[in-house]
Each structure stands twice: as C-alpha cells, then as structure tokens.
mmCIF file of the C-alpha atoms, coordinates in Angstrom:
data_MODEL
# 
_entry.id   MODEL 
# 
loop_
_atom_site.group_PDB 
_atom_site.id 
_atom_site.type_symbol 
_atom_site.label_atom_id 
_atom_site.label_alt_id 
_atom_site.label_comp_id 
_atom_site.label_asym_id 
_atom_site.label_entity_id 
_atom_site.label_seq_id 
_atom_site.pdbx_PDB_ins_code 
_atom_site.Cartn_x 
_atom_site.Cartn_y 
_atom_site.Cartn_z 
_atom_site.occupancy 
_atom_site.B_iso_or_equiv 
_atom_site.pdbx_formal_charge 
_atom_site.auth_seq_id 
_atom_site.auth_comp_id 
_atom_site.auth_asym_id 
_atom_site.auth_atom_id 
_atom_site.pdbx_PDB_model_num 
ATOM 1   C CA . MET A 1 1   ? 0.000   0.000  0.000   1.00 0.00 ? 1   MET A CA 1 
ATOM 2   C CA . PRO A 1 2   ? 1.421   3.477  -0.863  1.00 0.00 ? 2   PRO A CA 1 
ATOM 3   C CA . ASP A 1 3   ? 2.611   5.693  1.989   1.00 0.00 ? 3   ASP A CA 1 
ATOM 4   C CA . ASN A 1 4   ? -0.080  8.336  1.349   1.00 0.00 ? 4   ASN A CA 1 
ATOM 5   C CA . ASP A 1 5   ? -3.012  5.954  1.761   1.00 0.00 ? 5   ASP A CA 1 
ATOM 6   C CA . TYR A 1 6   ? -4.138  5.984  5.375   1.00 0.00 ? 6   TYR A CA 1 
ATOM 7   C CA . ASP A 1 7   ? -7.285  6.035  7.428   1.00 0.00 ? 7   ASP A CA 1 
ATOM 8   C CA . VAL A 1 8   ? -7.702  9.482  8.986   1.00 0.00 ? 8   VAL A CA 1 
ATOM 9   C CA . ALA A 1 9   ? -9.467  7.992  12.008  1.00 0.00 ? 9   ALA A CA 1 
ATOM 10  C CA . GLU A 1 10  ? -6.336  5.954  12.789  1.00 0.00 ? 10  GLU A CA 1 
ATOM 11  C CA . VAL A 1 11  ? -3.893  8.873  12.661  1.00 0.00 ? 11  VAL A CA 1 
ATOM 12  C CA . GLU A 1 12  ? -2.898  9.970  16.166  1.00 0.00 ? 12  GLU A CA 1 
ATOM 13  C CA . GLY A 1 13  ? -3.324  13.591 17.170  1.00 0.00 ? 13  GLY A CA 1 
ATOM 14  C CA . ILE A 1 14  ? -6.228  14.311 14.835  1.00 0.00 ? 14  ILE A CA 1 
ATOM 15  C CA . THR A 1 15  ? -9.567  15.075 16.361  1.00 0.00 ? 15  THR A CA 1 
ATOM 16  C CA . ILE A 1 16  ? -12.541 14.631 14.100  1.00 0.00 ? 16  ILE A CA 1 
ATOM 17  C CA . ASP A 1 17  ? -15.199 17.146 15.032  1.00 0.00 ? 17  ASP A CA 1 
ATOM 18  C CA . GLU A 1 18  ? -18.446 15.811 13.682  1.00 0.00 ? 18  GLU A CA 1 
ATOM 19  C CA . GLN A 1 19  ? -20.819 18.706 13.248  1.00 0.00 ? 19  GLN A CA 1 
ATOM 20  C CA . GLU A 1 20  ? -24.356 18.214 12.130  1.00 0.00 ? 20  GLU A CA 1 
ATOM 21  C CA . VAL A 1 21  ? -24.725 19.569 8.632   1.00 0.00 ? 21  VAL A CA 1 
ATOM 22  C CA . LYS A 1 22  ? -28.126 21.120 8.081   1.00 0.00 ? 22  LYS A CA 1 
ATOM 23  C CA . GLU A 1 23  ? -29.819 21.468 4.742   1.00 0.00 ? 23  GLU A CA 1 
ATOM 24  C CA . PRO A 1 24  ? -30.432 25.097 3.791   1.00 0.00 ? 24  PRO A CA 1 
ATOM 25  C CA . PRO A 1 25  ? -34.026 26.273 4.125   1.00 0.00 ? 25  PRO A CA 1 
ATOM 26  C CA . ARG A 1 26  ? -36.136 25.697 1.043   1.00 0.00 ? 26  ARG A CA 1 
ATOM 27  C CA . TYR A 1 27  ? -38.655 28.097 -0.480  1.00 0.00 ? 27  TYR A CA 1 
ATOM 28  C CA . ARG A 1 28  ? -41.728 27.454 -2.582  1.00 0.00 ? 28  ARG A CA 1 
ATOM 29  C CA . VAL A 1 29  ? -42.143 29.693 -5.612  1.00 0.00 ? 29  VAL A CA 1 
ATOM 30  C CA . LEU A 1 30  ? -45.804 30.447 -6.292  1.00 0.00 ? 30  LEU A CA 1 
ATOM 31  C CA . LEU A 1 31  ? -47.778 31.982 -9.138  1.00 0.00 ? 31  LEU A CA 1 
ATOM 32  C CA . HIS A 1 32  ? -51.031 33.790 -8.357  1.00 0.00 ? 32  HIS A CA 1 
ATOM 33  C CA . ASN A 1 33  ? -54.053 34.015 -10.628 1.00 0.00 ? 33  ASN A CA 1 
ATOM 34  C CA . ASP A 1 34  ? -55.223 37.331 -12.058 1.00 0.00 ? 34  ASP A CA 1 
ATOM 35  C CA . ASP A 1 35  ? -57.778 38.358 -14.654 1.00 0.00 ? 35  ASP A CA 1 
ATOM 36  C CA . TYR A 1 36  ? -55.298 39.791 -17.166 1.00 0.00 ? 36  TYR A CA 1 
ATOM 37  C CA . THR A 1 37  ? -52.290 37.508 -17.632 1.00 0.00 ? 37  THR A CA 1 
ATOM 38  C CA . THR A 1 38  ? -52.898 35.067 -20.470 1.00 0.00 ? 38  THR A CA 1 
ATOM 39  C CA . GLN A 1 39  ? -52.713 31.351 -19.911 1.00 0.00 ? 39  GLN A CA 1 
ATOM 40  C CA . ASP A 1 40  ? -50.218 31.055 -22.773 1.00 0.00 ? 40  ASP A CA 1 
ATOM 41  C CA . PHE A 1 41  ? -47.882 33.502 -21.029 1.00 0.00 ? 41  PHE A CA 1 
ATOM 42  C CA . VAL A 1 42  ? -48.085 31.534 -17.770 1.00 0.00 ? 42  VAL A CA 1 
ATOM 43  C CA . VAL A 1 43  ? -47.289 28.295 -19.606 1.00 0.00 ? 43  VAL A CA 1 
ATOM 44  C CA . ALA A 1 44  ? -44.334 30.004 -21.315 1.00 0.00 ? 44  ALA A CA 1 
ATOM 45  C CA . ILE A 1 45  ? -43.027 31.264 -17.942 1.00 0.00 ? 45  ILE A CA 1 
ATOM 46  C CA . LEU A 1 46  ? -43.321 27.801 -16.407 1.00 0.00 ? 46  LEU A CA 1 
ATOM 47  C CA . HIS A 1 47  ? -41.594 26.240 -19.403 1.00 0.00 ? 47  HIS A CA 1 
ATOM 48  C CA . HIS A 1 48  ? -38.722 28.728 -19.767 1.00 0.00 ? 48  HIS A CA 1 
ATOM 49  C CA . VAL A 1 49  ? -38.071 29.945 -16.217 1.00 0.00 ? 49  VAL A CA 1 
ATOM 50  C CA . PHE A 1 50  ? -38.907 26.779 -14.281 1.00 0.00 ? 50  PHE A CA 1 
ATOM 51  C CA . ASN A 1 51  ? -37.895 24.232 -16.960 1.00 0.00 ? 51  ASN A CA 1 
ATOM 52  C CA . LYS A 1 52  ? -41.257 22.466 -16.866 1.00 0.00 ? 52  LYS A CA 1 
ATOM 53  C CA . SER A 1 53  ? -42.352 20.317 -19.777 1.00 0.00 ? 53  SER A CA 1 
ATOM 54  C CA . LEU A 1 54  ? -45.286 21.755 -21.716 1.00 0.00 ? 54  LEU A CA 1 
ATOM 55  C CA . PRO A 1 55  ? -47.777 19.219 -20.268 1.00 0.00 ? 55  PRO A CA 1 
ATOM 56  C CA . GLU A 1 56  ? -46.515 19.873 -16.727 1.00 0.00 ? 56  GLU A CA 1 
ATOM 57  C CA . ALA A 1 57  ? -46.588 23.654 -17.303 1.00 0.00 ? 57  ALA A CA 1 
ATOM 58  C CA . THR A 1 58  ? -50.163 23.376 -18.566 1.00 0.00 ? 58  THR A CA 1 
ATOM 59  C CA . ASP A 1 59  ? -51.188 21.399 -15.472 1.00 0.00 ? 59  ASP A CA 1 
ATOM 60  C CA . ILE A 1 60  ? -49.663 24.004 -13.152 1.00 0.00 ? 60  ILE A CA 1 
ATOM 61  C CA . MET A 1 61  ? -51.253 26.843 -15.140 1.00 0.00 ? 61  MET A CA 1 
ATOM 62  C CA . LEU A 1 62  ? -54.669 25.184 -14.763 1.00 0.00 ? 62  LEU A CA 1 
ATOM 63  C CA . LYS A 1 63  ? -54.102 24.814 -11.027 1.00 0.00 ? 63  LYS A CA 1 
ATOM 64  C CA . VAL A 1 64  ? -53.261 28.523 -10.820 1.00 0.00 ? 64  VAL A CA 1 
ATOM 65  C CA . HIS A 1 65  ? -56.352 29.344 -12.884 1.00 0.00 ? 65  HIS A CA 1 
ATOM 66  C CA . ASN A 1 66  ? -58.736 27.107 -10.927 1.00 0.00 ? 66  ASN A CA 1 
ATOM 67  C CA . SER A 1 67  ? -57.318 27.411 -7.401  1.00 0.00 ? 67  SER A CA 1 
ATOM 68  C CA . GLY A 1 68  ? -55.938 30.924 -7.503  1.00 0.00 ? 68  GLY A CA 1 
ATOM 69  C CA . ILE A 1 69  ? -52.387 29.817 -6.761  1.00 0.00 ? 69  ILE A CA 1 
ATOM 70  C CA . GLY A 1 70  ? -49.935 27.178 -7.961  1.00 0.00 ? 70  GLY A CA 1 
ATOM 71  C CA . GLN A 1 71  ? -46.484 25.988 -6.975  1.00 0.00 ? 71  GLN A CA 1 
ATOM 72  C CA . CYS A 1 72  ? -43.753 26.283 -9.591  1.00 0.00 ? 72  CYS A CA 1 
ATOM 73  C CA . GLY A 1 73  ? -41.011 24.582 -7.598  1.00 0.00 ? 73  GLY A CA 1 
ATOM 74  C CA . VAL A 1 74  ? -39.034 24.445 -4.362  1.00 0.00 ? 74  VAL A CA 1 
ATOM 75  C CA . TYR A 1 75  ? -35.547 25.951 -4.243  1.00 0.00 ? 75  TYR A CA 1 
ATOM 76  C CA . THR A 1 76  ? -32.896 27.383 -1.962  1.00 0.00 ? 76  THR A CA 1 
ATOM 77  C CA . ARG A 1 77  ? -33.455 31.024 -1.082  1.00 0.00 ? 77  ARG A CA 1 
ATOM 78  C CA . GLU A 1 78  ? -31.071 32.487 -3.656  1.00 0.00 ? 78  GLU A CA 1 
ATOM 79  C CA . ILE A 1 79  ? -32.467 30.446 -6.516  1.00 0.00 ? 79  ILE A CA 1 
ATOM 80  C CA . ALA A 1 80  ? -36.069 31.158 -5.479  1.00 0.00 ? 80  ALA A CA 1 
ATOM 81  C CA . GLU A 1 81  ? -35.347 34.903 -5.313  1.00 0.00 ? 81  GLU A CA 1 
ATOM 82  C CA . ALA A 1 82  ? -33.726 34.819 -8.747  1.00 0.00 ? 82  ALA A CA 1 
ATOM 83  C CA . LYS A 1 83  ? -36.669 32.960 -10.284 1.00 0.00 ? 83  LYS A CA 1 
ATOM 84  C CA . VAL A 1 84  ? -39.214 35.331 -8.698  1.00 0.00 ? 84  VAL A CA 1 
ATOM 85  C CA . ALA A 1 85  ? -37.267 38.336 -10.022 1.00 0.00 ? 85  ALA A CA 1 
ATOM 86  C CA . ARG A 1 86  ? -37.035 36.792 -13.484 1.00 0.00 ? 86  ARG A CA 1 
ATOM 87  C CA . VAL A 1 87  ? -40.798 36.118 -13.606 1.00 0.00 ? 87  VAL A CA 1 
ATOM 88  C CA . ARG A 1 88  ? -41.635 39.615 -12.372 1.00 0.00 ? 88  ARG A CA 1 
ATOM 89  C CA . GLN A 1 89  ? -39.376 41.218 -14.972 1.00 0.00 ? 89  GLN A CA 1 
ATOM 90  C CA . ALA A 1 90  ? -40.746 39.075 -17.800 1.00 0.00 ? 90  ALA A CA 1 
ATOM 91  C CA . ALA A 1 91  ? -44.333 39.886 -16.756 1.00 0.00 ? 91  ALA A CA 1 
ATOM 92  C CA . LYS A 1 92  ? -43.541 43.589 -16.543 1.00 0.00 ? 92  LYS A CA 1 
ATOM 93  C CA . ASP A 1 93  ? -41.852 43.535 -19.964 1.00 0.00 ? 93  ASP A CA 1 
ATOM 94  C CA . ALA A 1 94  ? -44.909 41.775 -21.449 1.00 0.00 ? 94  ALA A CA 1 
ATOM 95  C CA . GLY A 1 95  ? -47.341 44.168 -19.761 1.00 0.00 ? 95  GLY A CA 1 
ATOM 96  C CA . PHE A 1 96  ? -48.910 41.579 -17.447 1.00 0.00 ? 96  PHE A CA 1 
ATOM 97  C CA . PRO A 1 97  ? -49.572 41.938 -13.696 1.00 0.00 ? 97  PRO A CA 1 
ATOM 98  C CA . LEU A 1 98  ? -48.594 38.315 -12.969 1.00 0.00 ? 98  LEU A CA 1 
ATOM 99  C CA . LEU A 1 99  ? -47.772 37.944 -9.291  1.00 0.00 ? 99  LEU A CA 1 
ATOM 100 C CA . CYS A 1 100 ? -44.984 35.562 -8.331  1.00 0.00 ? 100 CYS A CA 1 
ATOM 101 C CA . THR A 1 101 ? -44.049 35.080 -4.674  1.00 0.00 ? 101 THR A CA 1 
ATOM 102 C CA . MET A 1 102 ? -41.997 32.783 -2.507  1.00 0.00 ? 102 MET A CA 1 
ATOM 103 C CA . GLU A 1 103 ? -42.614 31.356 0.948   1.00 0.00 ? 103 GLU A CA 1 
ATOM 104 C CA . LYS A 1 104 ? -40.532 29.273 3.294   1.00 0.00 ? 104 LYS A CA 1 
ATOM 105 C CA . GLU A 1 105 ? -41.349 25.587 3.077   1.00 0.00 ? 105 GLU A CA 1 
# 
C-alpha cells in the first residue's frame, strides 16, 4: 500500500469534530391568478423559467387558474429569489400583472 493511503481515524493527534450539517431552508415559488395575464404567457413562464415540460406547465397553469395559486417549484433562497425576479421582470416587460411570490417551506 502506498505511503499516502491511510485512514484518517487511525492517525494519532487528529480530532474529528463531527458537526451536524443542516440542509439550507427551502422556499416554494408560487404563481397567483389574475384576470389579465394570459394562460399562454403563464405556460411560457413555467416552461422557460422553471424548466417544466409543456404538459406539466399546462397542469400548473390550470391549477393557478382554478385554485388561484400554484407551486412552480421548491428551491434554496437564492435560486427562489432569482426565479421570482425573473418572472416579475418578464411579466412587466410583457405588460402583465402576474404575481410571483416565494414562501418558506
């Protein structure tokens, strides 16, 4: 066996401090229904921003339409914030009042 292959637990003088590693908090990204944003635009947002297949995007869009709110995905805080900002900017650029929010899971 080569000299550099060794089991760290067997090396004297090394203390292994086992800390509990916690998963970062996760956030749900939500779309809210309104009377002005077209269903096609919502499907396009779900497809391009959230990488949903067209059938999956259509299902989520219908949930938003029928229930008033629909979940686009669950992400770490930074990714959720970026996706919310991207949706808001795209909606603004297209002239739609589409509301996209995030909440802690």
